[in-house]
C-alpha positions in Angstrom: -8.3 -8.6 9.3 -9.5 -7.0 12.4 -6.6 -4.7 13.2 -3.1 -3.9 12.1 0.0 -2.7 13.8 1.8 -0.2 11.6 5.5 0.5 12.3 7.4 3.3 10.6 11.1 2.3 10.5 12.9 5.2 12.1 16.0 6.2 10.0 19.4 6.0 11.5 19.8 9.7 11.1 16.8 11.9 11.8 15.8 13.8 8.7 13.3 16.4 7.6 11.4 13.6 5.9 11.1 11.7 9.2 9.8 14.7 11.1 7.5 15.5 8.2 6.0 12.0 8.4 5.5 12.2 12.1 3.9 15.6 11.8 1.5 14.4 9.1 0.6 11.3 11.2 0.1 13.4 14.3 -2.2 15.9 12.5 -4.5 13.3 11.0 -4.3 9.9 12.6 -3.9 11.2 16.2 -7.5 12.5 16.1 -9.0 9.2 14.8 -10.9 7.4 17.5 -10.0 3.9 16.4 -6.2 4.3 16.3 -3.9 4.0 19.3 -0.3 5.3 19.2 1.7 2.6 21.0 5.1 4.4 20.6 6.8 7.1 18.7 6.7 5.2 15.5 4.0 2.5 16.2 0.2 2.6 15.7 -2.5 0.1 16.3 -5.3 0.6 13.8 -8.7 -0.9 14.2 -9.2 -1.8 10.5 -12.9 -2.7 11.0 -13.8 0.8 12.1 -11.1 3.0 10.5 -9.5 1.4 7.5 -8.7 4.8 6.1 -6.3 5.5 9.0 -4.0 2.7 7.8 -4.2 4.2 4.3 -3.2 7.6 5.7 -0.2 6.1 7.5 0.9 4.2 4.3 0.4 7.3 2.2 2.4 9.5 4.6 5.3 7.0 4.7 5.4 6.7 1.0 5.3 10.5 0.5 8.2 11.0 2.9 10.2 7.9 1.7 9.9 6.2 5.1 10.1 2.4 5.3 7.3 0.7 7.2 6.0 -2.6 8.2 2.4 -3.8 8.8 1.5 -6.7 11.1 -2.1 -7.8 10.4 -4.1 -9.1 13.3 -7.0 -11.5 12.4 -8.8 -11.0 15.6 -9.3 -8.1 18.1 -6.2 -7.6 20.2 -6.5 -8.9 23.7 -4.6 -6.8 26.1 -3.4 -8.4 29.3 -3.8 -6.1 32.3 -0.5 -5.6 34.1 1.3 -3.1 36.2 0.3 -1.1 39.3 -3.0 0.0 37.9 -4.2 -2.9 35.7 -7.8 -1.6 35.3 -6.6 1.7 33.6 -7.4 1.9 29.9 -5.7 4.0 27.3 
């Protein structure tokens, strides 16, 4: 597995547990170089360089009783440049 997409399933009613999970993720995973936050509840983790980041996300989700999904990617993600400034990187 090269990378993984981690999706925290947002509860239908926002709770203290949800905000606790997001806060934990922001404090730790946000500073990790090999993790991209793709959305409010979606992260792309380079498992080759930062496998611990996926572990943190799983741990935080479990601690706060947040459901989650993991999509493993066998190869490095290949982004297709699009939009008005396709050369811009994240």
